[in-house]
Structures are given as structure tokens and as C-alpha cells.
KOLDO-128891 format. One record per residue (C-alpha): residue number from 1; x negated, y, z negated; chain; residue in one letter. Coordinates in pm, 1 decimal, decimal comma, padded with zeros to 6 digits, always signed. Each point is the difference from the previous one (the first is absolute). Last residue first. Layout:
REM KOLDO-128891
+-----+----------+----------+----------+--------+---------+
: num :       px :       py :       pz : cadena : residuo :
+-----+----------+----------+----------+--------+---------+
: NUM :        X :        Y :        Z :      A :       A :
...
+-----+----------+----------+----------+--------+---------+
//
This chain:
REM KOLDO-128891
+-----+----------+----------+----------+--------+---------+
: num :       px :       py :       pz : cadena : residuo :
+-----+----------+----------+----------+--------+---------+
: 174 : +02373,9 : -06076,4 : -03471,9 :      A :       P :
: 173 : +00371,8 : -00000,2 : +00058,6 :      A :       Q :
: 172 : +00093,3 : -00057,8 : +00365,7 :      A :       P :
: 171 : +00070,3 : +00290,5 : +00234,4 :      A :       C :
: 170 : +00190,6 : -00148,9 : +00292,0 :      A :       K :
: 169 : +00172,4 : -00267,6 : -00203,8 :      A :       T :
: 168 : +00049,5 : +00208,9 : -00306,0 :      A :       F :
: 167 : +00137,0 : +00283,8 : +00204,7 :      A :       V :
: 166 : +00235,6 : -00217,7 : +00203,3 :      A :       K :
: 165 : +00122,9 : -00182,1 : -00312,0 :      A :       D :
: 164 : +00077,4 : +00339,1 : -00152,6 :      A :       L :
: 163 : +00204,8 : +00103,8 : +00297,6 :      A :       E :
: 162 : +00182,9 : -00335,3 : -00006,2 :      A :       A :
: 161 : +00073,6 : +00046,4 : -00369,0 :      A :       S :
: 160 : +00155,9 : +00338,9 : +00072,2 :      A :       S :
: 159 : +00030,3 : +00241,0 : -00295,1 :      A :       N :
: 158 : -00258,0 : +00237,3 : +00138,9 :      A :       T :
: 157 : -00226,8 : +00300,8 : -00090,9 :      A :       G :
: 156 : -00073,3 : -00072,8 : -00361,9 :      A :       S :
: 155 : -00136,7 : -00345,7 : +00096,4 :      A :       V :
: 154 : -00209,2 : +00136,2 : +00288,8 :      A :       V :
: 153 : -00140,1 : +00277,9 : -00212,6 :      A :       Y :
: 152 : -00088,1 : -00235,5 : -00276,3 :      A :       Q :
: 151 : -00177,5 : -00227,2 : +00248,3 :      A :       Y :
: 150 : -00277,2 : +00269,0 : +00058,0 :      A :       P :
: 149 : -00118,3 : -00041,0 : -00360,9 :      A :       D :
: 148 : -00174,6 : +00285,6 : -00171,8 :      A :       W :
: 147 : -00138,4 : +00054,7 : -00358,5 :      A :       L :
: 146 : -00193,9 : -00328,8 : +00031,4 :      A :       P :
: 145 : +00118,5 : -00107,4 : -00349,4 :      A :       N :
: 144 : -00201,9 : -00280,9 : -00152,0 :      A :       G :
: 143 : -00048,2 : +00201,7 : -00317,2 :      A :       S :
: 142 : -00364,6 : +00089,3 : -00042,6 :      A :       S :
: 141 : -00154,1 : -00157,0 : +00308,4 :      A :       I :
: 140 : +00300,8 : +00084,6 : +00225,5 :      A :       M :
: 139 : +00000,3 : +00360,3 : -00131,0 :      A :       S :
: 138 : -00370,0 : +00050,2 : +00069,4 :      A :       E :
: 137 : +00045,8 : -00152,8 : +00346,1 :      A :       V :
: 136 : +00288,4 : +00236,0 : +00077,9 :      A :       S :
: 135 : -00184,0 : +00311,8 : -00118,5 :      A :       K :
: 134 : -00316,3 : -00090,5 : +00190,7 :      A :       Q :
: 133 : +00187,8 : -00094,5 : +00315,2 :      A :       K :
: 132 : +00173,7 : +00334,2 : +00002,3 :      A :       S :
: 131 : +00377,6 : -00023,0 : -00010,2 :      A :       P :
: 130 : +00180,0 : -00155,2 : +00298,4 :      A :       P :
: 129 : +00156,7 : +00224,4 : +00264,7 :      A :       P :
: 128 : +00382,1 : +00007,0 : +00001,5 :      A :       P :
: 127 : +00175,7 : -00261,8 : +00195,7 :      A :       I :
: 126 : +00296,7 : +00093,8 : +00230,2 :      A :       D :
: 125 : +00091,6 : -00331,6 : +00155,5 :      A :       Y :
: 124 : -00014,8 : -00023,3 : +00380,9 :      A :       G :
: 123 : -00139,8 : -00350,6 : +00044,6 :      A :       L :
: 122 : -00344,3 : +00158,7 : +00051,4 :      A :       Q :
: 121 : +00036,2 : +00140,6 : -00348,6 :      A :       K :
: 120 : +00037,8 : -00357,7 : -00136,0 :      A :       V :
: 119 : -00320,7 : -00104,1 : +00179,3 :      A :       C :
: 118 : -00192,2 : +00298,2 : -00135,7 :      A :       K :
: 117 : +00123,5 : -00062,9 : -00346,6 :      A :       G :
: 116 : -00093,1 : -00367,2 : +00031,5 :      A :       V :
: 115 : -00362,4 : +00110,5 : +00081,7 :      A :       A :
: 114 : +00000,8 : +00238,4 : -00296,8 :      A :       V :
: 113 : +00119,9 : -00280,2 : -00222,2 :      A :       L :
: 112 : -00282,2 : -00225,1 : +00114,1 :      A :       A :
: 111 : -00264,8 : +00274,1 : -00050,0 :      A :       D :
: 110 : +00128,5 : +00057,5 : -00353,7 :      A :       Y :
: 109 : -00001,2 : -00373,1 : -00085,5 :      A :       R :
: 108 : -00350,9 : -00033,4 : +00130,6 :      A :       A :
: 107 : -00114,0 : +00294,2 : -00215,0 :      A :       E :
: 106 : +00185,6 : -00157,7 : -00306,7 :      A :       A :
: 105 : -00169,0 : -00340,0 : +00055,2 :      A :       Q :
: 104 : -00340,7 : +00157,6 : +00027,2 :      A :       Q :
: 103 : +00036,9 : +00215,2 : -00307,2 :      A :       Q :
: 102 : +00127,1 : -00307,7 : -00186,3 :      A :       T :
: 101 : +00364,7 : -00046,0 : -00073,7 :      A :       L :
: 100 : +00138,6 : -00058,6 : -00348,2 :      A :       P :
:  99 : +00138,3 : -00343,7 : -00085,7 :      A :       P :
:  98 : +00368,7 : -00053,2 : +00063,0 :      A :       P :
:  97 : +00238,8 : +00049,5 : -00297,0 :      A :       P :
:  96 : +00146,4 : -00317,0 : -00147,1 :      A :       K :
:  95 : +00346,6 : -00130,3 : +00069,3 :      A :       D :
:  94 : -00104,8 : -00125,5 : +00336,5 :      A :       Y :
:  93 : -00208,0 : -00277,2 : -00166,0 :      A :       G :
:  92 : +00157,2 : -00272,1 : +00224,7 :      A :       F :
:  91 : +00206,7 : -00178,3 : -00265,1 :      A :       K :
:  90 : +00054,6 : +00332,9 : -00176,8 :      A :       A :
:  89 : +00179,2 : +00144,8 : +00305,9 :      A :       E :
:  88 : +00209,0 : -00312,0 : +00021,3 :      A :       C :
:  87 : +00104,5 : +00020,6 : -00357,3 :      A :       D :
:  86 : +00085,5 : +00371,8 : +00035,3 :      A :       A :
:  85 : +00203,8 : -00060,8 : +00309,0 :      A :       T :
:  84 : +00183,4 : -00288,6 : -00176,5 :      A :       D :
:  83 : +00075,4 : +00227,2 : -00292,7 :      A :       K :
:  82 : +00121,8 : +00284,3 : +00224,6 :      A :       E :
:  81 : +00219,1 : -00242,7 : +00196,5 :      A :       Y :
:  80 : +00143,0 : -00155,7 : -00325,9 :      A :       Q :
:  79 : +00082,4 : +00347,7 : -00133,7 :      A :       D :
:  78 : +00168,2 : +00109,3 : +00329,7 :      A :       K :
:  77 : +00209,9 : -00317,3 : +00045,0 :      A :       Q :
:  76 : +00333,9 : +00131,8 : -00119,3 :      A :       A :
:  75 : -00057,4 : +00321,9 : +00212,1 :      A :       V :
:  74 : -00026,3 : -00216,9 : +00313,2 :      A :       P :
:  73 : -00345,0 : +00043,9 : +00162,0 :      A :       I :
:  72 : -00009,3 : +00095,6 : +00372,6 :      A :       G :
:  71 : +00034,5 : -00233,4 : +00288,6 :      A :       N :
:  70 : -00348,8 : -00056,2 : +00118,9 :      A :       T :
:  69 : -00163,7 : +00083,8 : -00334,4 :      A :       S :
:  68 : -00311,5 : +00193,6 : +00100,2 :      A :       R :
:  67 : -00362,6 : -00033,5 : +00098,2 :      A :       W :
:  66 : -00252,2 : +00247,9 : +00125,4 :      A :       G :
:  65 : -00285,2 : -00060,6 : +00245,4 :      A :       G :
:  64 : +00106,2 : +00250,9 : +00263,7 :      A :       D :
:  63 : +00131,4 : -00284,6 : +00215,4 :      A :       R :
:  62 : +00265,9 : -00085,6 : -00261,1 :      A :       D :
:  61 : +00001,4 : -00307,2 : -00224,1 :      A :       V :
:  60 : +00359,7 : -00117,0 : -00075,5 :      A :       T :
:  59 : +00117,4 : -00167,1 : -00320,5 :      A :       I :
:  58 : +00299,4 : -00212,0 : -00080,9 :      A :       D :
:  57 : -00052,5 : -00082,6 : -00373,2 :      A :       W :
:  56 : +00005,9 : -00350,7 : -00131,7 :      A :       G :
:  55 : -00301,2 : -00010,2 : -00233,7 :      A :       L :
:  54 : -00214,3 : -00151,9 : +00270,6 :      A :       G :
:  53 : +00114,0 : +00283,3 : +00229,0 :      A :       R :
:  52 : -00145,1 : +00246,6 : -00251,0 :      A :       M :
:  51 : -00329,3 : -00179,2 : +00000,3 :      A :       C :
:  50 : -00016,7 : -00020,7 : +00379,5 :      A :       G :
:  49 : +00102,9 : +00373,7 : +00032,9 :      A :       A :
:  48 : -00275,5 : +00097,8 : -00246,9 :      A :       M :
:  47 : -00262,5 : -00205,4 : +00180,3 :      A :       K :
:  46 : +00113,0 : +00139,2 : +00338,1 :      A :       E :
:  45 : +00001,0 : +00353,5 : -00138,3 :      A :       A :
:  44 : -00353,7 : -00053,5 : -00118,7 :      A :       G :
:  43 : -00107,9 : -00127,4 : +00337,6 :      A :       E :
:  42 : +00157,8 : +00312,7 : +00160,5 :      A :       Y :
:  41 : -00164,1 : +00243,4 : -00237,4 :      A :       L :
:  40 : -00337,9 : -00160,6 : +00016,3 :      A :       S :
:  39 : -00134,4 : -00113,6 : -00334,9 :      A :       G :
:  38 : +00085,3 : +00167,1 : -00329,5 :      A :       K :
:  37 : +00262,0 : +00240,2 : -00132,3 :      A :       A :
:  36 : +00302,0 : -00149,1 : +00170,4 :      A :       P :
:  35 : +00277,3 : +00241,2 : +00097,3 :      A :       T :
:  34 : +00345,2 : -00069,5 : -00119,8 :      A :       S :
:  33 : +00308,6 : +00045,4 : +00199,6 :      A :       Q :
:  32 : +00311,2 : +00107,0 : -00177,5 :      A :       I :
:  31 : +00346,0 : -00117,2 : +00084,0 :      A :       A :
:  30 : +00217,6 : +00274,4 : -00155,2 :      A :       P :
:  29 : +00271,9 : -00145,2 : -00213,9 :      A :       N :
:  28 : +00301,3 : -00163,3 : +00175,6 :      A :       E :
:  27 : +00362,6 : -00028,8 : -00087,3 :      A :       D :
:  26 : +00077,1 : +00352,9 : +00111,4 :      A :       K :
:  25 : -00099,8 : -00103,3 : +00349,5 :      A :       S :
:  24 : -00334,5 : +00119,2 : +00133,1 :      A :       A :
:  23 : -00073,5 : +00302,9 : +00215,0 :      A :       G :
:  22 : -00305,6 : +00035,6 : +00230,2 :      A :       C :
:  21 : -00366,7 : +00100,7 : +00017,8 :      A :       A :
:  20 : -00078,4 : +00212,0 : -00308,2 :      A :       A :
:  19 : -00378,4 : +00013,4 : +00047,5 :      A :       L :
:  18 : -00258,1 : -00032,6 : -00274,2 :      A :       A :
:  17 : -00373,8 : +00043,3 : +00068,2 :      A :       V :
:  16 : -00249,2 : -00245,0 : -00147,4 :      A :       A :
:  15 : -00383,2 : +00026,8 : +00010,4 :      A :       V :
:  14 : -00189,9 : -00320,2 : -00067,6 :      A :       A :
:  13 : -00369,5 : -00012,2 : -00060,5 :      A :       V :
:  12 : -00179,6 : -00338,8 : -00013,9 :      A :       A :
:  11 : -00256,3 : +00087,6 : +00263,4 :      A :       S :
:  10 : +00277,9 : +00091,9 : +00240,7 :      A :       A :
:   9 : +00363,6 : +00052,7 : -00036,0 :      A :       F :
:   8 : +00278,9 : +00217,4 : +00131,8 :      A :       V :
:   7 : +00327,4 : -00091,4 : -00149,3 :      A :       G :
:   6 : +00346,1 : +00068,0 : +00127,1 :      A :       F :
:   5 : +00245,7 : -00014,5 : -00271,5 :      A :       R :
:   4 : +00369,6 : -00050,1 : +00078,1 :      A :       K :
:   3 : +00290,0 : +00111,9 : -00206,1 :      A :       I :
:   2 : +00336,1 : -00134,5 : +00088,7 :      A :       I :
:   1 : +00288,2 : +00222,9 : -00083,6 :      A :       M :
+-----+----------+----------+----------+--------+---------+
//
């Protein structure tokens, strides 16, 4: 199976949600996307992809700002892939935790997620209401966790890459 992570990122916060998207052959390990810890998600994915390509890996950057091995990772190359991933993450500082959000950043992040939630709901997805702004902001400041991510309901509701692309195009990540 290929595991994809879809990150939501703003103010140096990344939230990843795993999705089992499709089957891989018995000779492949899961191709795992990493999520950068700093900078914009898409720019970070481009940096990671460029670094991994420079090491000989065939990498794709998705519209959601994630990256993955285009053709999966052969079992025999798993350790090298993981080492190269760790080296690239260290090169850009993505191996370190992001700095904590300020009150203003956390409030802006909450507002942006609520706006995305409204957009995703308009596309027909069943999105539960977000937690209170106060609880979410407090959680983002203390742990980086917004307690609610509208994309997680999209990811858990479909296995279609085309469907996910549609959502990320119409309701871009904040």
C-alpha cells in the first residue's frame, strides 16, 4: 500500500493525515511523503523533492504540498531512501520541531482553517464544526495541534487522487 500524507501548514505548523491510497507490489515498501517543518508546505516539498532527485530518487510533488516517491520504494532500497530523506530534512532544518506559534499566528491559523472548512463543506463533504477558537488557539500555542483539520475529513472520505486534487484546488491550504 502507498501511504500519502496531506499536510496543512501555516506559520511553521504542519499537520499530517495518512491515507492508504492504492496497492503496491510485493517488492515495494510504502512510499512515504514527508512534510516539511518550516516554510510554506509546497515550497518545502519542492526543496525536499529537489534534494531527493539530486540523490537519484524519482520524486513527485503533489498539489496538496506533499511529496512522494513516484514509483514506490523497492524493499532493497528502503534503508537508503530513509537515510537520504533524513539527510535532506537535516539540510533544510526540517528535522527540528517548528517554533511555537504566537497568539496572533494561532488565531490567524484558526480563522484560515475555519474558512477552508466552509469551502470543503460547500463541496459536499460532511465536516463537523470546529472546536472553540479559544481551545484551538491554546492547543496550537502549546502543541501546534489545531484540534481540527477540515482536510482530514476529505482524506478519510475518498481514495481518489482526482477527488483530492479537486478539493485542494478549490479549497487551497492556508
